[in-house]
N, CA, C and O of each residue as an XYZ file, in Angstrom:
316
protein
N       0.878     -1.262      0.041
C      -0.067      0.128      0.052
C       0.990      1.260     -0.077
O       1.999      1.464      0.598
N       0.520      1.881     -1.046
C       1.371      3.479     -1.338
C       0.526      4.422     -0.441
O      -0.699      4.421     -0.319
N       1.546      5.325      0.232
C       1.023      6.570      0.638
C       1.158      7.675     -0.271
O       2.013      7.564     -1.149
N       0.441      8.757     -0.214
C       0.852      9.960     -0.921
C       1.669     10.831     -0.254
O       1.381     11.039      0.925
N       2.877     11.545     -0.845
C       3.672     12.345     -0.373
C       3.229     13.709      0.279
O       2.796     14.615     -0.433
N       3.328     13.822      1.449
C       2.799     15.193      2.068
C       3.611     16.260      2.439
O       3.054     17.268      2.876
N       5.024     16.222      2.332
C       5.616     17.363      2.784
C       7.082     17.143      2.127
O       7.160     16.159      1.392
N       8.014     17.763      2.256
C       9.362     17.805      1.863
C       9.558     18.293      0.481
O       8.706     19.011     -0.041
N      10.633     17.940     -0.136
C      10.886     18.353     -1.652
C      10.133     17.863     -2.521
O       9.684     16.749     -2.251
N       9.816     18.354     -3.555
C       8.795     17.725     -4.634
C       9.580     16.815     -5.328
O      10.759     17.147     -5.452
N       9.212     15.662     -5.855
C       9.848     14.734     -6.796
C      10.589     15.297     -7.803
O       9.970     15.978     -8.620
N      11.838     15.162     -7.939
C      12.837     15.372     -8.973
C      13.489     17.027     -8.567
O      14.218     17.639     -9.348
N      13.098     17.519     -7.332
C      13.550     18.687     -6.826
C      15.140     18.021     -6.310
O      15.278     17.011     -5.619
N      16.260     18.901     -6.861
C      17.605     18.507     -6.273
C      17.738     19.088     -5.076
O      17.415     20.230     -4.749
N      18.365     18.011     -4.268
C      18.556     18.402     -2.635
C      19.698     19.670     -2.598
O      20.749     19.610     -3.238
N      19.343     20.734     -1.809
C      20.136     21.849     -1.878
C      21.527     21.616     -1.559
O      22.468     22.068     -2.212
N      21.648     20.675     -0.219
C      23.110     20.546      0.523
C      23.730     19.766     -0.504
O      24.888     20.064     -0.797
N      23.177     18.828     -1.099
C      23.941     17.969     -2.338
C      24.487     18.917     -3.386
O      25.682     18.834     -3.672
N      23.817     19.693     -3.904
C      23.968     20.671     -4.979
C      25.228     21.521     -4.173
O      26.346     21.521     -4.687
N      25.033     22.089     -3.157
C      26.308     23.167     -2.781
C      27.538     22.404     -2.330
O      28.640     22.915     -2.529
N      27.436     21.160     -1.708
C      28.699     20.271     -1.645
C      29.470     19.949     -2.877
O      30.700     19.984     -2.930
N      28.601     19.599     -3.971
C      29.301     19.638     -5.123
C      29.694     20.563     -5.931
O      30.345     20.289     -6.939
N      29.293     22.009     -5.544
C      29.880     23.270     -5.948
C      31.310     23.298     -5.456
O      32.272     23.491     -6.200
N      31.400     23.056     -3.910
C      32.441     23.255     -3.182
C      33.720     22.344     -3.736
O      34.838     22.778     -4.013
N      33.217     20.843     -3.834
C      34.185     19.675     -4.170
C      34.877     20.180     -5.732
O      36.036     20.080     -6.135
N      33.571     20.789     -6.439
C      34.012     21.066     -7.757
C      35.427     22.067     -7.706
O      36.506     21.899     -8.275
N      35.047     22.988     -6.941
C      36.151     24.481     -6.840
C      37.310     23.826     -6.387
O      38.393     24.067     -6.920
N      37.200     22.991     -5.423
C      38.524     22.543     -4.646
C      39.384     21.305     -5.679
O      40.595     21.125     -5.558
N      38.735     20.716     -6.433
C      39.276     19.773     -7.437
C      39.923     20.801     -8.514
O      41.108     20.717     -8.834
N      38.965     21.864     -9.092
C      39.739     22.590    -10.062
C      40.967     23.431     -9.403
O      41.781     23.898    -10.200
N      41.121     23.608     -8.343
C      42.270     24.404     -7.790
C      43.460     23.189     -7.480
O      44.635     23.554     -7.438
N      43.222     22.173     -7.331
C      44.030     21.203     -6.997
C      44.802     20.493     -8.236
O      45.910     19.986     -8.062
N      44.106     20.486     -9.588
C      44.518     20.082    -10.743
C      46.003     20.831    -11.229
O      46.835     20.290    -11.957
N      46.093     21.935    -10.757
C      47.337     22.643    -11.055
C      48.537     21.906    -10.284
O      49.655     21.832    -10.795
N      48.267     21.413     -9.133
C      49.289     20.913     -8.267
C      49.473     19.303     -8.457
O      50.339     18.678     -7.846
N      48.554     18.699     -9.382
C      48.778     17.209     -9.731
C      50.044     16.838    -10.410
O      50.224     15.655    -10.696
N      50.731     17.524    -10.630
C      52.161     17.182    -11.456
C      53.129     17.237    -10.329
O      54.032     16.400    -10.347
N      53.088     17.974     -9.484
C      53.929     18.293     -8.239
C      53.631     17.294     -7.245
O      54.563     16.890     -6.550
N      52.740     16.943     -7.113
C      52.304     15.993     -6.175
C      52.631     14.570     -6.796
O      52.920     13.636     -6.048
N      52.583     14.424     -8.119
C      53.092     13.006     -8.725
C      54.661     13.073     -8.606
O      55.157     12.112     -8.018
N      55.383     13.881     -8.985
C      56.853     13.815     -8.787
C      57.304     13.605     -7.550
O      58.439     13.129     -7.519
N      56.730     13.826     -6.390
C      57.128     13.433     -4.849
C      56.678     12.052     -4.597
O      56.963     11.651     -3.469
N      55.925     11.057     -5.503
C      55.746      9.956     -5.261
C      56.762      8.960     -5.829
O      57.439      9.273     -6.808
N      56.882      7.775     -5.239
C      57.722      6.766     -5.867
C      56.971      6.363     -7.209
O      55.787      6.571     -7.479
N      57.997      5.701     -8.034
C      57.354      5.184     -9.298
C      56.269      4.633     -9.306
O      55.274      5.040     -9.907
N      56.363      3.523     -8.551
C      55.164      2.383     -8.267
C      53.779      3.330     -7.792
O      52.653      3.176     -8.264
N      54.093      4.154     -6.932
C      52.982      4.671     -6.577
C      52.228      5.419     -7.500
O      51.022      5.247     -7.673
N      53.200      6.588     -8.345
C      52.722      7.040     -9.450
C      51.985      6.475    -10.496
O      50.998      7.030    -10.978
N      52.433      5.365    -10.877
C      51.751      4.757    -11.857
C      50.510      4.186    -11.157
O      49.496      4.214    -11.854
N      50.397      3.746    -10.099
C      48.964      3.442     -9.361
C      48.197      4.610     -9.467
O      47.060      4.399     -9.889
N      48.415      5.548     -9.265
C      47.629      6.763     -9.285
C      47.039      7.049    -10.724
O      45.868      7.324    -10.985
N      48.015      6.934    -11.530
C      47.740      7.379    -13.043
C      46.746      6.206    -13.576
O      45.881      6.576    -14.370
N      46.777      4.998    -13.264
C      45.908      3.871    -13.710
C      44.569      4.354    -13.043
O      43.543      4.376    -13.723
N      44.559      4.748    -11.702
C      43.022      5.086    -11.354
C      42.670      6.276    -11.903
O      41.445      6.382    -11.969
N      43.404      7.433    -12.420
C      43.009      8.167    -12.965
C      42.422      8.172    -14.463
O      41.595      8.955    -14.931
N      42.937      7.306    -14.965
C      42.664      7.027    -16.742
C      41.431      6.994    -17.024
O      41.086      7.645    -18.010
N      40.368      6.220    -16.243
C      39.084      6.188    -16.771
C      38.316      7.734    -16.778
O      37.271      7.867    -17.415
N      38.840      8.748    -16.113
C      38.448      9.733    -16.115
C      38.921     10.626    -17.234
O      38.318     11.649    -17.558
N      40.133     10.155    -17.865
C      40.475     11.103    -18.881
C      40.359     10.472    -20.341
O      40.261     11.151    -21.363
N      40.383      9.080    -20.300
C      40.567      8.287    -21.632
C      38.968      7.439    -21.877
O      38.347      6.809    -21.021
N      38.661      7.622    -23.016
C      37.137      6.341    -23.225
C      37.900      4.858    -22.965
O      39.059      4.501    -23.180
N      36.987      4.311    -22.529
C      37.049      2.753    -22.253
C      36.856      2.175    -23.548
O      35.901      2.553    -24.225
N      37.763      1.175    -24.038
C      37.836      0.616    -25.115
C      37.391     -0.621    -25.221
O      38.084     -1.380    -24.544
N      36.363     -1.256    -25.891
C      35.777     -2.600    -25.957
C      36.551     -3.208    -27.098
O      36.996     -2.647    -28.100
N      36.622     -4.536    -26.721
C      37.202     -5.487    -27.621
C      36.260     -5.757    -28.875
O      35.038     -5.707    -28.738
N      36.738     -5.989    -29.864
C      35.962     -6.133    -31.109
C      36.157     -7.465    -31.443
O      37.308     -7.885    -31.326
N      35.131     -8.370    -31.905
C      35.336     -9.565    -32.075
C      34.755     -9.868    -33.545
O      33.708     -9.351    -33.936
N      35.518    -10.743    -34.319
C      35.011    -11.129    -35.872
C      33.891    -11.996    -35.662
O      33.798    -12.869    -34.800
N      33.018    -11.661    -36.562
C      31.826    -12.599    -36.517
C      31.648    -13.360    -37.900
O      31.790    -12.776    -38.975
N      31.342    -14.643    -37.798
C      31.208    -15.383    -39.122
C      30.539    -14.838    -40.057
O      29.526    -14.225    -39.722
N      30.824    -14.886    -41.175
C      30.312    -14.202    -42.280
C      30.474    -12.690    -42.468
O      29.768    -11.924    -43.124
N      31.391    -12.480    -41.855
C      31.504    -10.720    -41.495
C      32.693    -10.594    -42.517
O      33.533    -11.474    -42.707
N      32.634     -9.131    -43.270
C      33.869     -9.256    -44.283
C      34.901     -8.628    -43.521
O      34.857     -7.749    -42.660
N      36.049     -9.418    -44.141
C      37.470     -9.403    -43.127
C      38.389     -8.266    -43.686
O      39.479     -8.026    -43.168
N      37.996     -7.708    -44.559
C      38.962     -6.549    -45.405
C      38.529     -4.863    -45.156
O      38.364     -3.913    -45.923
N      38.444     -5.045    -43.680
C      38.319     -3.507    -43.130
C      39.329     -2.609    -43.279
O      39.171     -1.396    -43.418
N      40.466     -3.248    -43.249
C      41.943     -2.459    -43.374
C      42.601     -2.742    -44.576
O      43.815     -2.542    -44.552
N      42.080     -3.190    -45.709
C      42.476     -3.275    -47.008
C      42.061     -2.125    -48.042
O      40.877     -1.904    -48.297
N      42.931     -1.532    -48.521
C      42.414     -0.225    -49.180
C      42.593     -0.614    -50.756
O      42.280      0.194    -51.631
């Protein structure tokens, strides 16, 4: 049994606190972008690589593997 909504935010209205928090975090991240190179230089090579691997999905699109299907033309690369 569902009850009707009687108060609070209307459905679909963004939460004001969440919106404000996102703005603050976005500003912090934006200011820290200039310092990332300095921070990375201070890390050991292994740590630097681990951080870069974690950041890659945010900068590069994920590549999906392409599979050959039966009866599909195989001369895509021939000109």
